[in-house]
PATOR-205287 format. One record per residue (C-alpha): x, y, z; residue in three letters. Coordinates in steps of 0.25 Angstrom, whole numbers, padded with zeros to 4 digits, always signed. Example, Ala and Ser with C-alpha at 12.3 -4.5 7.8 and 13.67 -1.06 7.14 Angstrom:
2
+0049-0018+0031Ala
+0055-0004+0029Ser
REM end
This chain:
414
+0058+0009-0030Met
+0054+0021-0037Ile
+0052+0033-0028Ser
+0041+0043-0032Leu
+0048+0054-0024Ala
+0061+0052-0031Asp
+0053+0052-0045Leu
+0046+0065-0041Gln
+0059+0072-0037Arg
+0066+0067-0050Arg
+0054+0072-0059Ile
+0053+0085-0052Ala
+0068+0088-0054Ser
+0067+0084-0069Gly
+0077+0072-0067Glu
+0066+0063-0071Leu
+0054+0065-0080Ser
+0040+0060-0077Pro
+0040+0051-0089Asp
+0054+0045-0086Asp
+0049+0042-0072Ala
+0037+0034-0077Ile
+0046+0027-0087Ala
+0054+0022-0076Gln
+0042+0016-0069Ser
+0038+0009-0082His
+0052+0004-0084Ala
+0052-0001-0069Ala
+0039-0008-0071Ile
+0044-0015-0084Asp
+0056-0020-0077Ala
+0050-0026-0065Arg
+0035-0028-0068Glu
+0038-0042-0075Lys
+0043-0047-0061Asp
+0034-0040-0051Val
+0021-0039-0058His
+0016-0027-0051Ala
+0007-0021-0062Phe
-0006-0026-0068Val
-0004-0015-0079Arg
+0008-0006-0082His
+0005+0006-0091Asp
+0018+0007-0099Lys
+0012+0019-0106Ser
+0010+0027-0093Ala
+0017+0041-0094Lys
+0020+0052-0084Ala
+0010+0062-0082Gln
+0013+0077-0085Ala
+0011+0082-0071Ser
+0009+0079-0056Gly
+0017+0076-0044Pro
+0017+0061-0048Leu
+0021+0063-0063Arg
+0031+0053-0067Gly
+0026+0043-0055Ile
+0022+0030-0060Ala
+0011+0024-0052Val
+0005+0010-0051Gly
-0010+0008-0047Ile
-0015-0005-0040Lys
-0025-0012-0049Asp
-0037-0010-0040Ile
-0036+0005-0042Ile
-0044+0010-0055Asp
-0036+0016-0067Thr
-0043+0021-0079Ala
-0033+0017-0089Asn
-0029+0003-0083Met
-0038-0009-0079Pro
-0040-0011-0064Thr
-0041-0026-0062Glu
-0040-0027-0047Met
-0031-0039-0047Gly
-0044-0047-0051Ser
-0048-0055-0064Glu
-0062-0049-0061Ile
-0057-0035-0065Tyr
-0047-0039-0077Arg
-0047-0028-0087Gly
-0056-0019-0079Trp
-0054-0004-0083Gln
-0059+0007-0073Pro
-0064+0020-0080Arg
-0057+0029-0070Ala
-0045+0030-0062Asp
-0046+0028-0047Ala
-0045+0042-0040Pro
-0032+0038-0034Val
-0026+0035-0048Val
-0031+0048-0052Met
-0025+0055-0041Met
-0012+0049-0045Leu
-0014+0053-0060Lys
-0017+0067-0055Arg
-0004+0068-0048Ala
+0003+0064-0061Gly
+0006+0049-0058Ala
+0007+0039-0069Thr
-0001+0026-0067Ile
+0008+0016-0074Val
+0000+0003-0070Gly
-0009-0005-0061Lys
-0002-0013-0051Thr
-0007-0027-0046Thr
-0016-0029-0035Thr
-0022-0042-0028Thr
-0036-0045-0032Ala
-0044-0033-0027Phe
-0033-0029-0018Ala
-0034-0042-0010Ser
-0027-0055-0008Arg
-0023-0062-0020Asp
-0008-0060-0024Pro
-0005-0053-0038Thr
+0006-0057-0047Pro
+0015-0046-0042Thr
+0028-0050-0035Leu
+0036-0043-0025Asn
+0047-0034-0032Pro
+0057-0038-0021His
+0055-0053-0022Asn
+0047-0058-0033Leu
+0043-0071-0025Gly
+0035-0062-0015His
+0022-0055-0015Thr
+0022-0039-0016Pro
+0010-0040-0007Gly
-0004-0035-0010Gly
-0014-0031-0013Ser
-0006-0019-0020Ser
+0004-0029-0025Ser
+0008-0022-0038Gly
+0009-0008-0032Ser
+0018-0012-0021Ala
+0027-0021-0031Ala
+0028-0010-0042Ala
+0033+0001-0032Val
+0042-0009-0024Gly
+0048-0014-0037Ala
+0051+0000-0042Gly
+0042+0001-0053Met
+0034+0013-0049Ile
+0035+0023-0038Pro
+0020+0024-0034Leu
+0008+0014-0034Ala
-0006+0013-0028Leu
-0010+0002-0020Gly
-0022-0001-0010Thr
-0023-0007+0004Gln
-0034-0014+0011Thr
-0026-0022+0020Gly
-0011-0021+0017Gly
-0011-0019+0002Ser
-0002-0007+0001Val
+0008-0008+0014Ile
+0010-0023+0013Arg
+0014-0024-0002Pro
+0023-0011+0000Ala
+0030-0018+0011Ala
+0032-0031+0003Tyr
+0037-0023-0009Cys
+0046-0013-0002Gly
+0038-0001-0006Ala
+0033+0011+0002Ala
+0017+0012+0003Ala
+0006+0020+0010Ile
-0008+0016+0013Lys
-0013+0029+0016Pro
-0024+0033+0026Ser
-0037+0027+0022Phe
-0043+0035+0010Arg
-0031+0044+0008Met
-0032+0039-0007Leu
-0045+0036-0013Pro
-0050+0021-0016Thr
-0060+0025-0026Ile
-0057+0017-0039Gly
-0050+0006-0030Val
-0056-0007-0030Lys
-0062-0008-0016Cys
-0059-0020-0007Tyr
-0062-0013+0007Ser
-0067+0001+0007Trp
-0063+0003+0021Ala
-0049-0001+0019Leu
-0044+0001+0004Asp
-0033+0011+0004Thr
-0025+0016-0008Val
-0010+0017-0005Gly
+0003+0020-0012Leu
+0016+0013-0015Phe
+0029+0020-0016Gly
+0044+0019-0013Ser
+0044+0027-0001Arg
+0036+0036+0009Ala
+0040+0048+0001Glu
+0034+0043-0012Asp
+0021+0039-0005Leu
+0020+0053+0001Ala
+0022+0059-0013Arg
+0012+0050-0019Gly
+0001+0053-0009Leu
+0004+0068-0011Leu
+0003+0067-0026Ala
-0010+0058-0026Ile
-0018+0065-0015Thr
-0012+0080-0015Gly
-0012+0079+0000Arg
-0002+0089+0005Thr
+0001+0081+0018Glu
+0009+0072+0009Phe
+0018+0084+0004Asp
+0031+0085+0010Gly
+0031+0072+0019Ile
+0044+0070+0025Ala
+0050+0058+0034Pro
+0044+0059+0048Ala
+0055+0064+0058Lys
+0053+0055+0070Ala
+0040+0048+0069Pro
+0034+0041+0081Arg
+0032+0026+0076Ile
+0023+0016+0083Gly
+0026+0002+0079Val
+0014-0008+0078Val
+0017-0022+0075Arg
+0003-0027+0074Gln
+0004-0040+0082Glu
-0011-0041+0080Phe
-0008-0043+0065Ala
-0001-0056+0066Glu
+0014-0060+0066Ala
+0024-0052+0058Val
+0035-0058+0050Glu
+0050-0056+0054Pro
+0053-0048+0042Ala
+0042-0037+0045Ala
+0046-0036+0059Glu
+0061-0034+0055Glu
+0056-0023+0046Gly
+0048-0016+0057Leu
+0060-0017+0066Leu
+0069-0011+0056Ala
+0059+0001+0053Ala
+0058+0003+0068Ile
+0073+0004+0070Lys
+0075+0013+0058Ala
+0064+0022+0063Ala
+0069+0023+0077Glu
+0083+0026+0072Lys
+0078+0038+0064Ser
+0071+0044+0076Gly
+0057+0038+0076Ala
+0050+0035+0089Ser
+0046+0020+0088Val
+0037+0012+0098Lys
+0029+0000+0097Thr
+0014+0002+0099Ile
+0002-0006+0101Asp
-0011-0003+0093Leu
-0025-0002+0100Pro
-0033-0015+0101Glu
-0044-0008+0092Thr
-0033-0006+0081Val
-0029-0021+0082Lys
-0043-0025+0081Asp
-0045-0017+0068Ala
-0034-0025+0062Trp
-0042-0037+0064Arg
-0055-0032+0057Ile
-0048-0027+0045His
-0051-0039+0037Pro
-0066-0038+0041Ile
-0067-0024+0035Ile
-0059-0028+0022Gln
-0066-0041+0019Asp
-0080-0035+0022Phe
-0078-0024+0012Glu
-0071-0032+0002Ala
-0084-0041+0001His
-0091-0028-0003Arg
-0080-0022-0012Ala
-0079-0035-0020Leu
-0094-0039-0019Ala
-0095-0039-0034Trp
-0082-0047-0037Glu
-0086-0057-0026Phe
-0100-0059-0031Asp
-0098-0059-0046Gln
-0084-0063-0048Arg
-0081-0071-0036His
-0073-0082-0042Asp
-0064-0072-0049Glu
-0059-0065-0036Ile
-0045-0069-0033Ala
-0044-0081-0024Pro
-0038-0076-0011Met
-0048-0064-0012Leu
-0060-0073-0015Arg
-0057-0082-0004Ala
-0056-0070+0006Ser
-0069-0064+0001Leu
-0076-0078+0002Asp
-0071-0080+0016Glu
-0076-0066+0021Thr
-0089-0066+0014Val
-0097-0067+0027Gly
-0091-0055+0034Leu
-0103-0047+0040Met
-0106-0032+0041Ser
-0105-0033+0056Gln
-0091-0038+0056Glu
-0087-0027+0046Tyr
-0094-0016+0055Asp
-0087-0021+0067Asp
-0074-0021+0060Ala
-0076-0007+0055Arg
-0079-0003+0070Arg
-0066-0009+0074Ile
-0058-0002+0063Ala
-0064+0011+0068Arg
-0060+0009+0082His
-0046+0005+0077Gly
-0044+0018+0069Arg
-0048+0026+0081Arg
-0038+0020+0090Asp
-0027+0019+0080Leu
-0027+0034+0079Ser
-0023+0035+0094Gly
-0011+0027+0091Val
-0005+0038+0083Phe
-0005+0048+0094Glu
+0008+0042+0099Asn
+0015+0038+0086Val
+0016+0044+0072Asp
+0015+0031+0064Val
+0014+0016+0066Leu
+0024+0006+0061Leu
+0021-0008+0058Thr
+0023-0019+0048Tyr
+0019-0017+0033Ser
+0018-0032+0031Ala
+0020-0045+0039Pro
+0033-0048+0032Gly
+0040-0048+0019Val
+0031-0051+0006Ala
+0026-0066+0006Pro
+0031-0075-0005Ala
+0022-0075-0018Lys
+0020-0090-0016Glu
+0012-0087-0003Phe
+0002-0080-0012Ala
+0000-0069-0002Ser
+0002-0054-0003Thr
+0005-0054+0012Gly
-0003-0050+0024Ser
-0009-0036+0027Pro
-0010-0039+0042Arg
-0001-0027+0045Tyr
-0008-0018+0036Asn
-0023-0020+0037Arg
-0025-0013+0051Leu
-0019+0000+0045Trp
-0028-0001+0033Thr
-0040-0002+0041Leu
-0036+0009+0050Met
-0033+0018+0038Gly
-0020+0023+0042Asn
-0009+0027+0032Pro
+0002+0016+0031Cys
+0016+0017+0024Val
+0025+0005+0021Asn
+0039+0008+0023Val
+0049-0002+0017Pro
+0059-0006+0028Val
+0068-0018+0023Met
+0069-0031+0015Lys
+0069-0044+0022Val
+0073-0056+0013Gly
+0073-0046+0001Gly
+0058-0042+0004Leu
+0054-0029+0009Pro
+0048-0026+0023Ile
+0040-0013+0026Gly
+0034-0007+0038Val
+0021+0001+0039Gln
+0020+0015+0044Val
+0006+0019+0049Ile
+0001+0033+0052Ala
-0012+0039+0058Arg
-0023+0040+0048Phe
-0022+0051+0039Gly
-0007+0053+0042Ser
-0002+0048+0029Asp
+0009+0058+0028Pro
+0014+0054+0042Gly
+0014+0040+0038Ala
+0023+0043+0026Leu
+0032+0052+0034Ala
+0035+0041+0044Ala
+0037+0031+0033Ala
+0047+0040+0027Trp
+0054+0042+0040Phe
+0055+0027+0041Leu
+0060+0025+0027Glu
+0071+0035+0030Asn
+0074+0028+0043Ala
+0075+0014+0037Leu
+0084+0020+0026Ala
+0093+0026+0036Lys
+0094+0013+0044Ser
+0098+0005+0032Gly
REM end
């Protein structure tokens, strides 16, 4: 993969020009895109900007995020060729930081279920995950150093795990979702893909200008609480192997690690996530559902048809349960710095199963709004396995510092 931090250091030292850094990404896209199919559009004319901390950094934008100079098609025939008049705020934040937008990456239709043509860069017979399929695959394949994705259930962390990339789903509303096609306004979260935790920290610093992301270093001896989420159904052996490897490496490097149980209110929140998601999706996609129903991708269309009867009382009850869960989850972090759990149920499913994988180990944390970071751990059968580091709401720097610690610990353990 291409490291944003390494590129920044080389550009700052004069070893590499910003134009050459962008040219390297264009060349990498040309070399791998024919197999991976991560991009809807690749702007081969895109060049480095003159200034900014992200000058020379090529970025891919998930194709549900508006761009003024490229169509935003949302993975749907309904919006084929649709051209926004303005960049989404998060895209402008990137441009103001000096980033070069080199293309739009594939997304499942409206960031939901139906798989894209994108293939896993580690094994073309497997899915890259979704819904941020192209962003995860483009970074995991070493085409670009940074990409934007979104997560409503597990659409940043899970594909990052499948593609062997680092990624952060920040605290809810850390990054603006204006100009991003809405699926669920209570859940949709913009996230970043990179090669490692340091890259994510540098990306967030440049985009947001928040000083808390400046000078992040690996945590020294974090207190880690392991959460296996038994309430989220069974895990595959490969995912458990990855979690055990992460625990062993963390303990060997001086972390305090213990298994903890989550409050019942938090477990109950996991159950009601789909109610909030589906109720809001019917409102966010009301025009498409009523006016272009038969053109909606088949898996999403079936899901919307099945949930058309959701009542406002169910939604209100679910929101109440979510509030109770958030309140009680905050108490868990009195005794640990971060939580550690699975990023996905196992390795990426084979493409023949027509699935981008299950978000069941991600959706609780999206609902709770906590920052989550995927840390690649190992490969099983040639496919990546990752673990998920979760911090207290608002403690995004702490999540990245703990993830960086774990990366170093895994590197030492071999």
